[in-house]
C-alpha positions in Angstrom: -7.7 8.1 -9.2 -6.7 7.0 -5.7 -3.1 6.6 -4.8 -1.8 3.4 -3.5 -0.4 3.4 0.1 3.2 3.1 -1.3 2.5 6.1 -3.6 1.2 8.1 -0.6 4.4 7.3 1.4 6.5 8.2 -1.6 4.7 11.6 -1.7 5.3 12.2 2.0 9.0 11.3 1.6 9.2 13.6 -1.4 7.7 16.5 0.6 10.1 15.7 3.5 13.0 15.8 1.0 11.9 19.1 -0.4 11.6 20.6 3.1 15.1 19.5 3.9 16.4 20.9 0.6 14.7 24.2 1.6 16.6 24.2 4.9 14.0 22.7 7.3 15.8 21.0 10.1 15.2 17.2 10.0 14.2 17.2 13.7 11.3 19.4 12.7 10.0 17.5 9.7 7.7 15.3 11.8 6.0 18.3 13.4 5.7 20.2 10.1 4.1 17.2 8.4 2.0 16.1 11.4 -1.3 16.9 9.7 -0.4 15.0 6.5 0.8 12.0 8.5 -2.4 12.0 10.6 -4.5 12.0 7.4 -2.5 9.1 6.0 -2.9 7.1 9.2 -6.6 7.8 9.4 -7.2 7.0 5.7 -5.2 3.8 5.6 -5.4 2.5 9.2 -1.6 2.1 9.2 0.8 3.9 11.5 3.9 5.6 10.1 7.3 5.7 11.7 9.8 8.5 11.1 13.6 7.8 10.8 15.6 10.9 11.8 18.8 9.2 10.8 17.6 8.5 7.3 20.3 8.8 4.5 18.3 7.6 1.5 15.3 10.0 1.5 12.8 7.4 3.0 12.1 9.1 6.3 8.5 7.7 6.5 7.7 4.0 6.4 4.9 1.8 7.7 5.4 1.0 11.4 5.5 -2.8 11.7 4.1 -4.4 14.9 6.8 -5.8 17.1 6.6 -9.6 16.6 9.2 -11.9 18.0 12.1 -12.9 15.7 12.4 -16.6 15.0 14.5 -19.0 12.9 13.9 -22.7 12.6 14.4 -25.6 10.2 11.7 -28.0 9.2 11.1 -30.6 6.6 7.6 -30.4 5.1 7.6 -33.2 2.6 11.0 -33.9 1.0 12.6 -30.4 1.3 14.6 -29.4 4.4 14.3 -25.6 4.8 14.8 -22.8 7.2 12.1 -20.2 7.9 12.8 -17.0 9.8 11.4 -13.7 10.8 14.2 -11.2 11.5 13.4 -7.6 12.1 9.9 -8.3 10.7 11.3 -9.6 7.4 10.2 -13.2 6.6 12.9 -15.3 5.0 13.1 -18.9 3.8 15.8 -20.9 2.2 16.1 -24.6 1.1 19.0 -26.8 2.3 18.1 -30.2 0.9 15.9 -31.8 -1.7 16.6 -35.5 -2.5 18.4 -36.0 -5.8 18.4 -32.2 -6.5 20.6 -30.4 -4.0 22.2 -30.9 -0.6 23.7 -27.6 0.7 25.9 -27.2 3.8 25.2 -24.6 6.4 28.2 -22.5 5.3 27.1 -22.7 1.6 23.6 -21.4 2.4 25.0 -18.7 4.8 27.4 -17.5 2.0 24.5 -17.4 -0.5 22.4 -15.3 1.9 25.4 -12.9 2.5 25.7 -12.5 -1.3 22.0 -11.9 -1.6 22.1 -9.4 1.3 24.8 -7.5 -0.4 22.9 -7.4 -3.7 19.7 -6.2 -1.9 21.6 -3.5 0.0 23.2 -2.2 -3.2 20.1 -2.4 -5.3 19.3 0.9 -7.1 15.6 0.5 -6.5 13.4 -0.2 -3.4 12.7 -3.9 -4.0 9.4 -3.9 -2.0 8.1 -1.7 -4.8 9.6 -3.2 -8.0 10.2 -6.4 -9.8 13.9 -6.4 -10.3 16.6 -8.9 -11.3 19.4 -8.8 -8.7 21.8 -11.3 -10.2 
């Protein structure tokens, strides 16, 4: 049975966590695991990045290409919405739909802050799980 890319990254992070628990200095994890990282990158075609300042055990993650951030509003059909890419995360939110809702900027901003707080405090990695935040 082949492991998914996410499972493989979880294994790499598990190995890194074990190495740290055994006393390996975090600054040396990348060098110690270089062969495993190279195999992952060759097998998947994706580059990994290593976060030395990691506090949650996810030292390795997929390196995202640096694309420019953007945020703009548009009105395709009847719905006014905002679309954005911020730190390689794509976000969209609706402001207005005739007869259904009409949100002010501050109302949408407040809702996004509440959502950001729920995401940050989630007990699971949301990219890997279906999970009800509210």
